[in-house]
N, C-alpha and C positions, 0 to 999 in steps of 0.2 A: 864416917868410917866405922863407927860402932855398929850400925844397922847392917852394914855389909858383912862384918865379922859374924854377927848373930845369924844371918841368913846362911853363910857358908857352914857354920856349925850345925844348923838344922839339916841342911842338905847332906852333909857328911855323916851325921848320926843316923839318918833314916835310910841311907843308901838308895834313894829314889832314882830309878833309872830313867832319865829324860829321853834317851834314845829309843827305848822301848815304847814310851808314851807317844813320842812323835811318830814312830812307825805304825802304831795302832791307829792313831788319829788319821794319818794320811792313807792308811789302808781302808778305813771306813769311808773316807772321802772318795777314794777311787771306786769302791763298790757302789756308792751312791751315784756317781757319774755313769757307771756302766748300766745300772738299773734304769736310770732316767733315759739313756739312749735306747735301750731295749724297749722301754714302754712307748716312747714317741715314734720310733722309726721301724721297729720290727714287728710289733703286734698289729694285727689287722684292726681297722676301725669298724665298729659295729654301728650300723645305721638302722633307722626305722623305715618300714614300708607298709602299705596297706593292701588288703585283698578283700574284694567284695564276695565273701563266701555265700551270702544269701542269693546273689544273682547267679552264681555258678550252680548252686543247688536247684534254684528255680528253673534254670535252663535245662538241667538234667531231667527234672520232673516232667517238663513239657515234652521233651524228646521221648521219654519212656512211655508217657501216657498215649502218645500218638502211635506207638508200636502195637498196642493191645496184646501184651504178653500175658502168659499164664502166671499164676502167683509164684510158682517155683522159679520160673525164669526171671521174673521181676525181682525176686529176693536175691538171686545170684548177681543180677546186674547192679543192684543197690550196693551189695557187698564189694563188688569189683570197683565201683565208682568211689566208695568211701576209702578203700585202700589206695587207689590211684591219687585221689585228692590229697590224702595225708602224705604219701610218698613224694609227690611233686612239691608240696609246700615245704617239706623238709629239705629237699634238694635245692630249691631256689634259695632258701634261707642260708643253708650251709655254703653254697657256691658263692653267693654275693655278700656273705657276712651281714645278714639282715635279721632284724627282729620283725616278724610279720604280725601285724595287728589287723583285726577286722575293721573294715572301712567305717562301720558305725561308731567305732571308738576314736576315730581321727577326724578332726575338723578340717585341717589343711596343712600343707607344708611337707608332705612326704610323697614318694613315688607310689604309683598304683601298679600292682603286679597282677591284676585280675585277668587281663587279656593273655598274659604269658601263661598263667596256670590253665586257662581254658584251652589254649593251643596244645599244651602238653597232655591234657587228658584225652583229647581227640586222637 
């Protein structure tokens, strides 16, 4: 009985508001649940994929060398190709929520988007 009286005196003297503490704790718990649900269900998953950029560039070089273009025309073709390659890589990555890696950096286990990029550039 004595311990119970001591505890009541401590609580009464400090005027600690248990209702506010419970409200705060349950509010934090609710926020944690909402953030967890958003993280697992609403945010897109980012996956990895590979692109053989070397093969794409080699194919472009072979095609351009067969055309026998002047230096000025060749320079403009190379600039156009570089812009198209970069634009298409960014579009594929953004559309499919991918991190694209060069195929030389990946041993196995990811999708290959080389053919998709080649079709887009043509």
